[in-house]
C-alpha positions in Angstrom: -35.2 53.6 -23.2 -34.4 50.5 -26.1 -34.0 46.9 -23.9 -31.8 44.8 -25.6 -31.5 40.8 -25.0 -28.6 38.7 -26.5 -28.2 35.0 -26.2 -23.9 34.8 -27.8 -22.0 31.6 -28.7 -18.4 33.6 -27.7 -17.3 36.7 -26.4 -15.6 37.7 -30.0 -19.5 37.6 -31.1 -20.7 39.5 -28.3 -18.3 42.3 -29.0 -18.5 42.5 -32.3 -22.5 42.7 -32.0 -22.7 44.8 -29.4 -20.6 47.3 -31.3 -22.6 47.2 -34.3 -25.5 48.1 -32.1 -24.4 50.8 -30.3 -22.7 52.3 -33.6 -26.3 52.4 -35.3 -28.2 53.3 -32.1 -26.2 56.5 -32.2 -27.0 57.0 -35.4 -31.0 56.5 -35.8 -31.8 57.9 -32.4 -31.5 59.5 -29.2 -32.9 57.1 -27.0 -30.7 55.1 -24.2 -29.6 51.5 -25.0 -29.2 48.8 -22.3 -27.8 45.6 -23.6 -28.4 42.4 -21.3 -26.2 39.5 -22.8 -26.0 35.9 -21.8 -24.2 32.7 -23.3 -26.3 30.1 -22.2 -30.2 29.5 -22.1 -30.9 29.1 -18.1 -29.2 32.3 -17.4 -30.9 34.2 -19.9 -34.4 32.5 -19.0 -33.6 33.5 -15.6 -33.6 36.8 -16.6 -36.3 36.8 -19.2 -38.8 35.1 -16.0 -38.8 38.6 -14.3 -40.8 39.5 -17.7 -38.6 42.5 -19.1 -39.9 45.0 -21.8 -37.4 43.7 -24.5 -37.9 45.6 -27.7 -35.0 43.6 -29.7 -33.4 40.5 -29.4 -30.2 38.8 -30.7 -30.3 34.9 -30.6 -27.7 32.7 -31.7 -29.1 28.9 -32.9 -27.2 25.3 -33.2 -29.1 23.6 -31.0 -33.0 22.4 -30.5 -32.8 24.1 -26.9 -31.7 26.8 -28.1 -34.7 27.0 -30.8 -36.9 25.9 -28.3 -35.9 28.8 -25.8 -36.6 31.2 -28.8 -39.6 30.1 -29.7 -41.2 30.9 -25.9 -39.5 33.9 -25.8 -41.4 34.7 -28.6 -44.7 33.9 -27.7 -44.5 36.0 -24.5 -43.0 39.0 -26.6 -44.3 39.4 -30.0 -44.0 42.8 -31.0 -40.4 42.4 -30.0 -37.9 42.5 -32.5 -35.6 39.4 -33.3 -32.1 38.8 -34.8 -31.6 35.4 -36.0 -28.3 34.3 -36.0 -27.9 30.3 -37.4 -25.4 28.2 -39.5 -26.3 28.5 -43.0 -26.0 24.6 -42.6 -29.1 24.7 -40.8 -32.8 24.7 -42.6 -34.8 27.4 -43.1 -37.6 25.4 -42.3 -36.3 25.6 -38.7 -36.9 29.4 -38.1 -38.9 30.6 -40.6 -42.1 29.5 -39.1 -44.5 31.8 -37.0 -43.7 30.5 -33.7 -40.3 32.5 -34.1 -40.9 34.8 -36.8 -37.4 36.4 -37.0 -37.0 40.2 -38.5 -33.4 39.6 -39.8 -31.3 36.5 -40.7 -27.5 36.8 -39.8 -25.5 33.3 -41.3 -22.4 32.9 -40.3 -19.4 32.7 -40.8 -20.0 36.4 -41.6 -17.7 38.9 -42.5 -18.1 43.0 -41.2 -20.3 44.3 -44.1 -22.5 41.4 -43.5 -23.1 42.3 -40.1 -23.2 45.9 -40.2 -25.6 45.9 -43.1 -28.0 43.4 -41.0 -28.0 45.0 -37.7 -28.4 48.5 -39.4 -31.2 47.3 -41.2 -32.7 46.0 -38.2 -32.0 49.4 -36.3 -33.5 51.5 -38.7 -36.9 49.1 -39.0 -37.4 48.8 -35.4 -36.7 52.9 -34.7 -39.6 53.5 -37.8 -41.7 51.3 -35.9 -41.1 52.7 -32.7 -41.4 56.3 -33.4 -45.2 55.3 -34.6 -46.4 54.8 -31.4 -48.7 52.3 -32.5 -51.7 52.4 -29.8 -53.1 49.3 -31.2 -49.6 47.8 -29.8 -48.0 49.4 -26.9 -48.2 52.8 -25.0 -45.1 54.9 -26.4 -43.5 56.9 -22.7 -41.9 60.2 -23.5 -39.6 61.9 -21.0 -36.9 64.4 -20.8 -34.5 61.0 -20.6 -36.3 59.6 -24.5 -39.1 57.2 -25.6 -39.8 53.8 -23.8 -42.2 51.6 -25.7 -43.9 49.4 -23.3 -46.1 46.6 -25.0 -49.9 46.9 -23.0 -49.6 43.2 -22.7 -47.4 43.9 -20.0 -49.0 46.3 -18.0 -50.5 45.3 -14.8 -51.7 48.9 -13.6 -51.2 52.2 -14.1 -51.4 54.8 -10.9 -51.0 58.3 -10.2 -48.7 59.4 -7.8 -47.3 62.0 -6.5 -47.8 64.7 -9.5 -46.7 62.0 -11.7 -48.1 58.7 -13.4 -46.5 55.7 -13.3 -47.2 51.9 -15.5 -46.5 49.2 -13.8 -45.1 46.1 -15.2 -44.0 42.3 -13.1 -40.5 43.6 -13.2 -40.3 47.5 -13.6 -42.3 50.7 -12.9 -42.0 53.8 -15.5 -42.8 57.3 -14.3 -43.7 60.8 -16.5 -45.9 63.3 -16.0 -49.5 63.3 -17.3 -53.0 62.8 -15.2 -54.9 60.1 -14.6 -58.0 61.2 -16.5 -55.7 61.4 -20.0 -54.7 58.1 -19.6 -57.6 56.9 -19.8 -58.5 58.7 -23.2 -55.3 57.0 -24.7 -55.9 52.9 -23.8 -57.7 50.5 -25.2 -61.0 49.5 -23.3 -59.6 46.7 -21.4 -58.6 49.3 -18.9 -60.7 50.6 -16.9 -60.9 53.8 -13.6 -61.2 51.3 -10.4 -59.9 54.0 -8.1 -59.1 57.9 -8.1 -55.7 57.3 -8.4 -55.5 53.5 -10.8 -56.4 52.6 -13.9 -56.1 48.4 -14.2 -55.6 46.5 -17.2 -58.7 43.8 -16.9 -56.9 41.4 -19.3 -54.2 40.5 -16.5 -56.7 40.6 -13.2 -57.0 37.5 -11.6 -60.0 38.1 -9.4 -61.9 41.0 -7.3 -62.6 40.2 -3.7 -64.9 42.9 -3.1 -65.1 41.8 0.9 -61.7 43.8 0.6 -61.9 46.4 -2.2 -58.8 44.8 -4.6 -58.4 43.5 -7.6 -56.0 40.5 -7.3 -53.3 40.3 -9.7 -50.4 37.7 -10.8 -47.4 37.9 -8.5 -48.0 39.9 -5.4 -50.0 42.8 -6.6 -52.9 44.2 -5.6 -54.9 47.0 -7.1 -57.5 49.1 -4.9 -61.0 49.3 -6.2 -63.4 52.2 -5.0 -67.1 52.3 -3.8 -67.8 54.8 -7.0 -66.0 52.3 -9.4 -67.0 48.7 -7.8 -69.9 48.1 -10.4 -67.9 49.0 -13.6 -65.3 46.1 -11.9 -67.9 44.1 -11.2 -69.2 44.0 -15.1 -65.8 41.9 -15.5 -67.2 39.0 -13.9 -64.3 38.2 -12.4 -64.7 35.3 -9.9 
């Protein structure tokens, strides 16, 4: 699945860009595309507060509030591809900087040909990265329904359950067929085995409570630790 989040100025723009995305998505991939569109920053930020995995973002910026919101989004979604839509009167110094780093730029007013050219090139570039399965930045899940790239930075833990593997992020769970042993061979070294059925992202861990044999994670999540893996967990010097 490819998830797209967009901030638009009006309904007409929303329809035009969503139609272009659907067109090039159908041409470029067999993946399912999920589009979430908004017209104001508070609603968008409420959605993003649940920390979904976002693959592409479309962002129409004409105000300082929207620039700040995009910079905040970029800081937490470094691997997402961003289409920036703005006015030609806005200085490039506002958006051509590391804190925003757009992957594509569309200046208003634009015509249909310009829209299709920019969206088509953006989706082609994204799909090229998607299928590279970069083990340095994300984990690629492949199922009968399609593929889903999950950034390592958003994975809390991995659980073996009911003969499947489940990757847990703050707001989503992704299930697929694999084994816990094979997963250990595919993940970076800061993912450690803490239980027969669990692998935990130690970069997300808050603290290890030895008396209760659990690792506290952000929010309400807790991962069990079995006796045989206590030493490995303690080596990370969690409080």
